[in-house]
C-alpha positions in Angstrom: 1.1 -11.0 -18.7 0.4 -9.0 -15.3 -0.6 -6.2 -17.4 -1.9 -7.7 -20.6 -4.5 -5.8 -22.9 -4.6 -2.4 -20.3 -3.6 1.3 -21.2 -0.8 2.4 -19.2 -0.1 6.3 -19.4 3.3 7.2 -17.6 4.3 10.8 -17.0 8.5 11.2 -17.0 8.7 8.9 -19.0 11.9 9.8 -21.2 14.0 8.7 -18.1 14.8 7.5 -14.7 12.0 5.8 -13.0 9.5 6.6 -15.9 11.4 5.3 -18.5 12.0 2.2 -16.5 8.1 1.8 -15.9 7.7 2.1 -19.6 9.7 -0.1 -20.3 9.2 -2.9 -17.9 4.7 -2.3 -18.6 5.7 -3.1 -22.4 7.2 -6.6 -21.7 4.1 -6.8 -19.4 1.6 -6.4 -21.8 0.7 -3.0 -21.5 -0.4 -0.5 -24.4 1.9 2.1 -23.3 2.0 6.1 -23.7 5.3 7.4 -23.1 4.4 10.9 -21.9 7.4 13.7 -21.1 7.8 17.2 -21.1 10.3 16.7 -23.8 8.5 14.8 -26.8 11.5 13.9 -28.4 12.8 11.8 -25.2 9.3 10.2 -24.7 9.4 9.5 -28.7 12.8 7.3 -28.1 11.5 5.5 -25.3 8.4 4.6 -27.1 10.0 3.7 -30.5 12.1 1.0 -28.1 9.4 -0.2 -27.2 8.2 -1.0 -30.5 11.1 -2.1 -32.1 11.1 -4.8 -29.0 7.8 -5.5 -30.0 5.4 -4.3 -28.0 2.9 -1.5 -28.0 3.4 2.6 -27.5 2.9 6.1 -28.7 4.6 8.9 -27.3 2.9 12.4 -26.1 4.9 15.5 -24.9 3.5 17.7 -22.1 4.2 19.7 -19.3 2.1 18.0 -16.3 2.0 21.1 -14.4 -0.7 22.5 -17.1 -4.2 22.0 -16.7 -4.4 21.9 -20.6 -1.7 19.8 -21.0 -2.5 16.9 -18.5 -5.8 17.2 -20.2 -4.1 16.6 -23.3 -2.1 13.6 -22.4 -5.1 11.6 -21.0 -7.2 12.1 -24.3 -4.5 11.4 -26.2 -4.1 7.7 -24.3 -8.0 7.2 -25.0 -7.9 8.4 -28.7 -4.6 5.6 -29.1 -5.8 3.1 -26.6 -9.6 3.3 -26.6 -9.3 3.5 -22.3 -6.8 4.3 -19.8 -6.4 1.8 -16.9 -2.9 2.6 -15.2 -1.7 6.1 -14.5 2.3 6.3 -13.0 2.7 9.5 -12.2 6.6 9.6 -12.2 7.6 13.3 -13.5 9.1 15.7 -11.0 11.8 17.8 -10.3 13.9 19.2 -7.3 15.8 22.8 -6.5 19.2 22.0 -7.8 17.7 21.8 -11.6 15.5 25.1 -11.2 16.0 28.1 -13.5 19.7 29.9 -12.6 18.8 33.3 -10.7 15.7 31.9 -10.0 14.6 32.8 -6.0 13.0 30.9 -3.5 9.5 31.6 -4.1 10.0 31.1 -8.1 11.7 27.6 -7.2 9.1 26.4 -4.3 6.4 27.4 -7.2 8.5 25.4 -9.7 8.8 22.1 -7.9 5.6 22.0 -6.3 3.8 22.6 -9.6 5.5 19.9 -10.9 5.6 17.2 -8.4 2.3 17.8 -6.4 -0.1 20.1 -8.6 0.8 17.9 -11.4 0.3 14.9 -10.2 -3.5 16.4 -8.9 -3.8 17.1 -12.7 -2.9 14.0 -13.7 -5.2 11.9 -11.5 -8.0 14.4 -11.9 -8.1 13.2 -15.3 -7.2 10.3 -15.6 -10.2 9.2 -12.8 -12.5 10.7 -15.3 -11.6 7.9 -17.7 -11.3 5.1 -15.0 -14.6 5.9 -14.0 -16.4 5.0 -17.2 -14.8 1.7 -17.6 -15.5 0.5 -13.4 -12.1 0.7 -12.4 -8.1 1.7 -12.1 -4.6 1.9 -10.6 -2.8 4.9 -10.2 0.6 5.0 -8.8 2.4 8.1 -7.9 6.2 8.5 -7.3 6.4 10.4 -3.8 10.1 9.7 -2.2 11.4 8.8 1.3 12.0 12.7 1.4 8.0 12.7 1.7 8.3 10.2 4.9 11.5 12.0 6.7 13.3 14.9 7.1 16.7 15.6 5.5 19.5 13.7 6.9 21.9 16.4 9.0 25.1 14.6 7.4 24.1 15.7 3.9 25.9 18.3 4.0 24.8 22.1 2.7 22.0 22.4 0.6 20.6 25.4 -1.8 20.8 29.0 -0.9 17.3 28.9 -2.7 15.9 25.3 -0.8 17.5 25.3 2.6 17.2 22.5 5.0 13.4 22.9 6.5 12.7 25.1 2.9 13.4 22.1 0.7 10.2 22.8 -1.4 10.9 19.0 -2.9 10.0 17.8 0.3 7.2 19.9 0.9 5.6 18.4 -2.3 6.4 14.6 -1.8 4.9 15.1 1.0 1.9 16.2 -0.3 1.5 13.4 -2.9 1.8 11.0 0.3 -1.3 12.5 1.7 -3.0 13.4 -1.7 -2.6 9.1 -1.9 -4.2 8.4 1.0 -7.1 10.9 0.5 -7.5 9.8 -3.2 -7.4 6.2 -2.0 -10.6 6.5 0.2 -12.1 8.5 -1.5 -12.2 6.6 -5.1 -12.5 3.1 -3.7 -16.2 3.4 -4.5 -15.1 3.5 -8.0 -12.7 0.0 -7.9 -10.0 2.6 -8.5 -6.7 1.9 -6.1 -4.4 4.9 -5.9 -1.2 3.9 -4.0 2.4 5.6 -3.9 5.7 4.4 -4.2 8.4 6.2 -1.9 11.6 5.4 -3.2 15.0 6.2 -1.7 18.1 7.7 -3.6 18.1 6.0 -6.7 20.8 6.6 -9.8 18.7 8.8 -12.1 19.1 12.0 -13.9 17.9 14.0 -11.3 20.5 12.7 -8.4 23.4 12.7 -11.0 24.9 15.5 -9.4 24.9 13.5 -6.0 26.0 10.0 -7.0 28.9 11.2 -9.7 31.1 12.2 -6.7 32.9 9.6 -5.2 32.9 10.8 -1.8 28.8 12.0 -2.0 28.0 8.5 -3.4 29.5 6.8 -0.9 27.8 8.9 1.9 24.6 8.1 0.5 25.2 4.3 0.2 25.8 4.8 3.9 22.5 5.9 4.6 20.8 2.8 3.2 20.8 -0.5 5.1 21.6 -2.3 2.1 24.5 -0.2 1.3 23.9 1.2 -1.9 21.6 2.8 -4.3 18.7 1.7 -5.8 18.7 0.7 -10.0 15.4 2.6 -11.7 14.7 -1.0 -12.4 14.0 -2.1 -9.2 12.1 0.7 -8.4 9.8 0.0 -11.7 9.5 -3.9 -10.1 7.6 -2.1 -7.3 5.4 0.2 -9.7 4.0 -2.9 -11.6 3.7 -4.8 -8.2 0.9 -2.1 -7.5 -0.3 -1.4 -10.9 -1.1 -5.0 -11.6 -3.8 -7.0 -10.0 -1.7 -8.9 -7.8 -2.2 -5.7 -5.4 -6.0 -5.5 -6.3 -6.6 -5.5 -2.3 -4.0 -2.7 -1.7 -5.0 1.0 -2.0 -3.7 4.1 0.2 -0.2 2.6 0.7 2.7 4.3 0.4 5.6 1.6 -0.2 8.7 2.5 0.6 11.7 1.0 -2.0 14.6 2.6 -0.1 16.7 -0.4 0.8 15.5 -0.2 4.8 16.6 3.7 4.8 13.0 4.4 6.7 13.7 1.8 9.1 16.4 3.1 10.8 
């Protein structure tokens, strides 16, 4: 088992990529702390892990809140005695902003969760990892942190038009946050890497892939001709979190079916 005996805190674990990571990491021997804004969904994932014979607890919290970020890390240490792996999978898009929110509120919300939330979780996780002398952090960025909006994807939101999409800004920030932390924390034997997924079938992209025409367009943008599954992305996260990647840090790994190779 690649994560035997390790304690893994996974944000956004109630659904999508975070959920897939939680389930997969547990099968590889990790003691999982499933964290999500909605504690009930995190609790459901933790229960599934326990029912399958794994170890898991749930915690609720908002990653963009300093107090909640500290709480999630503290609860992990209380439950597991240590923290070895952090996966920052919690994320939002402008598409799910509060109805009536203006462009500034949307930017603050998206960047607050995606970038500030990643920063805060890393801040408190690193405090614990330094105590044990090692750790692995996997941030979930996006291909949209590496390349710009594809013009053929059509019109965007009025509060997040092309050139002003805070999702892209936030994920670009996660990319460089990852690189800077990787260099700065190497002396502490803490590895920091990021995934840059292409389009996958998650709740965040549901409004896109449920439309047949849009789904066909998205599939055509990936040379492999389809969208990723959350399980495929979780397997890449598992590799970066495990000792198999012991000499890998500061890497932004596209899991994108060839999207960024074009």
